[in-house]
C-alpha positions as CSV (number, residue, x, y, z in Angstrom):
1,M,95.8,96.1,24.6
2,I,92.7,94.3,24.7
3,F,90.4,95.0,27.4
4,E,87.6,92.0,28.4
5,M,84.7,92.6,30.7
6,G,83.2,89.5,32.7
7,A,84.6,85.9,33.7
8,K,86.2,83.3,31.5
9,I,84.0,80.1,32.0
10,D,86.3,77.5,30.3
11,G,85.8,73.9,31.1
12,D,84.3,72.2,33.9
13,D,86.4,73.4,36.7
14,F,84.2,74.8,39.4
15,E,84.5,74.4,43.0
16,T,81.6,72.8,44.3
17,S,82.8,71.3,47.7
18,K,80.8,73.7,49.7
19,N,77.7,72.5,48.6
20,D,78.9,68.9,48.8
21,K,79.2,69.6,52.5
22,K,75.9,70.8,53.0
23,V,74.3,67.8,51.3
24,A,76.4,65.6,53.6
25,K,75.4,67.2,56.7
26,K,71.6,66.8,55.9
27,K,72.2,63.0,55.5
28,T,73.9,62.6,58.6
29,S,71.2,64.4,60.4
30,N,68.3,62.2,59.1
31,E,69.4,59.0,60.6
32,K,66.7,57.7,62.6
33,I,67.7,56.6,66.4
34,P,65.0,54.3,68.5
35,K,63.7,56.3,71.1
36,N,65.4,54.6,74.1
37,Q,68.7,55.7,72.6
38,H,68.0,59.3,72.3
39,Q,69.6,61.5,74.9
40,L,67.0,64.5,74.8
41,V,67.9,68.0,76.1
42,F,66.1,70.9,77.3
43,T,66.5,74.6,77.0
44,Y,64.3,77.4,78.3
45,E,63.9,80.9,76.6
46,K,61.5,83.9,77.0
47,R,60.2,85.2,74.0
48,K,58.4,88.4,74.3
49,G,57.9,87.8,77.8
50,K,56.4,84.4,77.6
51,P,58.4,81.2,78.8
52,V,58.8,78.5,76.0
53,T,60.3,75.0,76.7
54,L,62.2,73.4,73.9
55,V,62.7,69.7,74.1
56,G,65.1,67.9,71.3
57,I,67.1,66.9,69.4
58,F,64.5,64.3,68.1
59,Q,66.0,62.2,65.2
60,I,62.8,60.5,64.1
61,D,60.2,60.4,61.4
62,E,57.9,63.6,60.7
63,K,55.1,61.5,61.7
64,E,56.5,60.1,65.1
65,K,57.5,64.0,66.1
66,K,54.1,64.7,65.4
67,E,52.8,61.9,67.6
68,V,54.8,63.1,70.6
69,L,54.0,66.4,70.1
70,K,50.4,65.6,70.3
71,L,50.7,63.6,73.3
72,L,52.6,66.3,75.1
73,K,50.0,68.8,74.3
74,K,47.4,66.9,75.4
75,K,49.0,65.5,78.6
76,L,50.3,69.2,79.6
77,A,47.4,71.0,78.3
78,C,49.6,73.4,76.6
79,G,50.2,74.8,73.0
80,G,53.5,73.5,71.2
81,A,55.0,73.6,67.6
82,I,57.6,71.4,65.7
83,K,60.8,73.3,64.5
84,D,63.5,71.4,62.8
85,E,64.6,68.5,65.2
86,W,63.2,70.3,68.3
87,I,59.8,70.4,70.0
88,E,58.8,73.7,71.3
89,L,56.1,74.0,74.1
90,Q,54.6,77.0,75.8
91,G,55.3,77.4,79.1
92,D,58.0,76.1,81.9
93,V,56.9,72.8,81.7
94,K,60.6,70.7,81.9
95,E,59.3,68.7,85.1
96,K,56.1,67.4,83.4
97,I,57.8,66.7,80.1
98,I,60.4,64.3,81.9
99,T,57.4,62.4,83.7
100,V,55.4,62.1,80.5
101,L,58.3,61.1,78.2
102,E,59.9,58.8,80.5
103,N,56.7,56.7,81.1
104,E,57.0,56.5,77.1
105,G,60.5,55.1,77.3
106,W,62.5,58.4,76.3
107,K,66.0,58.8,77.9
108,F,67.6,62.5,78.7
109,R,70.9,63.9,79.1
110,N,70.4,66.2,82.0
111,K,67.6,66.5,84.4
């Protein structure tokens, strides 16, 4: 009776389909869409008792996201940040965001 410890690693038969799915997801989410074809969505949260408005999902270049964030922060006089495809703005500023971005040519799913 032979007792062996560990796994046998014979050949190249390793399951890598999980990793391939993750890579494929990232590729599809990086597709760029013109701003007049976006359908932006709003969410509202309270974090530590303070209101935060999330606008997204932006499927544009990082440079363009930063320009949109800069425009919104300047027009609305509030702080904000970029998290993934979402722009986070301090305060409950949904109506103001709609007016500013509609003037810039963006479209929204729900108002």
